[in-house]
C-alpha positions in Angstrom: 90.8 129.7 74.0 87.9 129.3 76.5 85.3 126.8 75.3 81.6 127.8 75.1 80.7 125.3 77.8 83.1 126.9 80.2 81.9 130.4 79.5 78.3 129.6 80.2 77.1 129.8 83.8 76.1 126.5 85.5 72.3 125.9 85.6 70.4 125.6 88.8 69.9 121.9 88.3 73.6 121.3 87.9 74.4 123.3 91.1 71.7 121.3 93.0 73.2 118.1 91.8 76.7 119.2 92.9 75.4 120.1 96.4 73.5 116.8 96.7 76.5 114.8 95.5 78.8 116.6 98.0 76.4 116.0 100.8 76.1 112.3 99.9 79.9 111.9 99.7 80.4 113.6 103.1 77.8 111.3 104.7 79.4 108.2 103.2 82.8 109.4 104.4 81.5 109.9 107.9 79.8 106.5 107.9 83.0 104.8 106.8 85.5 106.8 108.7 83.8 107.2 112.1 84.1 103.6 113.2 87.8 103.7 112.5 88.2 106.9 114.4 86.2 105.5 117.3 88.2 102.3 117.5 91.5 104.3 117.5 90.2 106.6 120.3 88.8 103.7 122.3 92.1 101.7 122.1 93.8 104.4 124.1 90.9 105.3 126.4 89.8 104.0 129.7 87.3 101.1 129.1 84.9 102.6 131.7 84.8 105.8 129.6 84.1 103.8 126.5 81.4 101.7 128.1 79.7 104.8 129.6 79.6 106.4 126.1 82.0 109.3 126.9 84.3 108.4 124.0 83.1 109.8 120.7 86.0 111.2 118.7 88.7 112.0 121.2 90.3 109.6 123.7 89.3 110.0 127.4 91.7 109.1 130.3 94.5 108.1 127.9 96.3 104.9 128.6 98.6 102.6 126.5 98.2 99.5 128.6 96.3 97.7 125.9 99.1 98.2 123.3 101.8 97.3 126.0 100.0 94.1 126.7 99.6 93.2 123.0 103.2 94.0 122.0 104.6 92.3 125.1 103.7 89.0 123.5 106.6 87.7 121.4 104.1 85.7 119.3 102.8 89.1 117.9 106.0 89.7 116.0 106.1 86.0 114.8 102.5 86.4 113.7 103.4 89.6 111.8 106.3 87.8 110.0 104.1 84.8 109.1 101.3 87.0 107.8 103.6 89.0 105.7 105.1 85.8 104.3 101.7 84.3 103.6 100.4 87.5 102.0 103.5 88.1 99.7 103.7 84.5 98.6 99.9 84.3 98.1 99.7 87.5 96.1 102.6 86.3 93.8 101.0 82.9 93.3 97.6 84.6 92.7 99.0 86.8 90.0 101.1 84.1 88.4 98.0 82.0 87.9 95.4 84.7 87.2 97.1 86.9 84.7 98.2 84.3 82.1 94.8 82.6 82.4 92.9 85.9 81.9 95.1 86.9 79.0 94.6 83.6 77.2 90.8 83.8 77.7 90.8 87.4 76.3 92.2 86.2 72.9 89.8 85.2 70.2 92.1 82.6 68.7 92.0 80.4 71.9 89.9 77.3 71.0 87.1 76.7 73.4 87.5 79.9 75.3 83.7 80.4 75.8 83.4 76.9 77.3 86.4 77.5 79.6 84.9 80.8 80.7 81.6 79.2 81.5 83.4 76.5 83.4 85.2 79.1 85.5 82.0 81.0 86.0 80.4 77.8 87.3 82.9 77.7 90.2 81.8 81.2 91.2 78.4 79.8 92.0 79.2 76.3 93.3 82.0 74.8 95.3 82.9 71.4 96.9 82.5 72.7 100.4 84.8 72.6 103.5 85.1 68.8 104.0 86.1 67.9 100.4 88.5 70.9 100.4 90.1 69.7 103.7 90.5 66.1 102.3 92.2 67.4 99.2 94.6 69.6 101.2 95.3 66.6 103.5 95.9 64.2 100.6 98.3 66.6 99.0 100.3 66.8 102.2 99.8 70.5 102.7 98.5 70.4 106.3 100.5 72.6 108.7 102.4 74.2 105.8 102.3 77.6 104.2 100.7 76.0 101.1 97.6 75.2 103.0 97.0 78.9 103.3 98.2 80.0 99.9 97.0 77.3 97.4 93.3 76.9 98.3 91.7 80.0 96.8 94.9 81.0 95.0 92.7 82.3 92.2 89.1 82.8 91.7 86.5 83.3 88.9 86.0 87.0 89.8 89.7 87.8 89.5 90.1 85.9 86.2 87.0 87.5 84.6 88.0 91.0 85.7 91.5 90.6 84.4 90.1 89.1 81.2 88.0 92.1 80.6 91.0 94.4 81.2 93.2 92.6 78.7 90.4 92.6 76.1 90.1 96.4 76.5 93.8 97.3 76.8 95.4 94.8 74.4 93.1 94.8 71.3 93.4 92.2 68.6 94.8 94.7 66.1 97.7 95.3 68.4 98.6 91.6 68.8 98.2 91.0 65.0 100.6 93.8 64.3 103.1 92.3 66.8 102.8 88.9 65.1 103.5 90.4 61.8 106.7 91.7 63.3 107.6 88.1 64.4 106.5 88.1 68.0 105.0 85.0 69.5 102.3 84.8 72.2 104.7 84.6 75.1 106.6 87.7 73.8 103.3 89.6 73.4 102.2 88.7 76.9 105.4 89.8 78.6 106.4 92.7 76.4 103.0 94.2 75.6 100.3 93.0 77.9 102.1 93.0 81.3 103.5 96.5 80.9 100.0 97.8 80.4 98.6 95.8 83.3 99.9 97.8 86.2 96.4 98.9 87.3 94.9 95.5 87.2 98.0 93.9 88.9 97.7 96.5 91.8 94.0 96.0 92.1 94.0 92.2 92.1 97.1 92.1 94.3 95.6 94.4 96.9 92.2 92.6 97.0 93.8 89.2 97.3 96.4 90.5 99.8 93.7 92.0 102.0 92.0 88.7 102.1 95.2 86.8 103.0 96.1 89.5 105.6 92.7 89.1 107.4 92.7 85.3 107.0 92.3 83.2 110.1 89.8 80.5 109.3 92.2 78.5 107.0 94.9 78.8 109.6 92.4 77.6 112.3 91.5 74.6 110.1 94.8 73.6 108.5 97.6 74.7 110.9 98.5 73.0 114.1 101.9 74.5 114.9 101.7 77.8 116.9 104.9 79.0 115.4 103.1 79.1 112.0 100.0 80.9 113.1 99.3 84.2 111.2 98.7 87.5 113.0 94.9 87.3 113.0 94.9 83.9 114.7 97.4 85.0 117.4 95.4 88.2 118.1 92.2 86.0 118.4 93.9 83.8 121.0 95.2 86.8 123.0 91.7 88.3 123.0 90.1 85.0 124.1 92.7 84.5 126.8 92.2 88.0 128.2 88.4 87.6 128.2 88.6 84.2 129.9 90.9 85.7 132.5 88.5 88.6 133.2 85.5 86.2 133.5 87.2 83.5 135.6 85.7 82.8 139.0 89.2 82.2 140.5 90.6 85.5 139.4 91.6 86.5 143.0 90.7 89.7 144.7 88.0 92.1 143.4 90.6 94.7 142.4 92.6 92.1 140.5 89.4 90.9 138.7 88.5 94.6 137.8 92.0 95.1 136.4 91.6 92.0 134.2 88.3 93.3 132.9 89.8 96.7 132.2 92.7 95.1 130.4 90.5 92.9 128.3 88.5 96.0 127.2 91.7 97.7 126.1 93.1 94.7 124.3 89.8 94.3 122.3 90.3 97.6 120.5 94.1 97.5 120.4 94.1 94.3 118.4 91.9 95.9 115.8 94.3 98.7 115.3 97.4 96.4 115.2 95.8 94.3 112.5 94.5 97.2 110.4 97.4 99.8 110.4 99.6 98.0 107.8 96.8 97.9 105.2 95.9 101.6 105.9 99.6 102.5 105.2 99.8 100.5 102.0 96.5 101.5 100.4 97.2 105.2 99.6 100.3 104.1 97.6 98.1 101.9 95.3 95.1 104.3 95.1 96.2 105.9 91.9 96.2 102.5 90.1 92.5 102.1 91.0 91.7 105.5 89.5 93.7 104.7 86.4 92.0 101.3 86.1 88.5 102.8 86.3 89.3 105.4 83.6 90.9 103.1 81.1 88.6 102.8 78.1 86.2 105.5 79.3 87.7 108.2 77.1 88.4 107.5 73.5 91.5 109.3 72.3 
């Protein structure tokens, strides 16, 4: 049976809102998507065409020299392996710390949970700084190890508070009380009831933290000294710096050789951006549905 709201024609104000909303979404999509399209086109275009402004959406004078130069480095593949390892281990550690902490804070029976929450919130506003953090990492013997990348920042106030709000909404007190009446303890409730419902928040927190670890280079720059442990971002940074130095060197040789170095540096600049971004662009669509589900949880009362 057709409802009354569906049978009535849409008002002019509603249609105007739909049009304005569509225009706004299209503009935001263009603003977000165009830089990526431009970088992809510039990475396979002649640098002179890019510098002269001839590249807008489509590549001009297509060449793959930049990608050949980037992937010719054996360190690229080692950097990929290191970054994948750091990201996977870091996300696992992040979830192992964040989810139990957030679930415990979401339960009313936890003694002192408000004080603990405020203490965690305090760390969101103030931190020890770089030097104290470095001294702690050094004193724990984590320098030049994977743990120097994974442990500092393994969790954060924002992640804990978001997961806490999710558990409060998805696992109400009435549900846990019914489980306790059936003989379940807190650990059983967490693993058998809370975690199966937490797929959206697990995917969200895992992706956010994983993106941060994937793009991380500052911690590696500070804590790592062995080149065989460098993540991808740090290796790409070194390749870009070396190519730029080679193109600007005064002892580059002939004018044609110097021009080739400048051209190659321009190609590498955009190629490294694509090499670093493609894996995340591939993974994100598979997790998008969890974001949608997470946003809608609690918005409609059944």
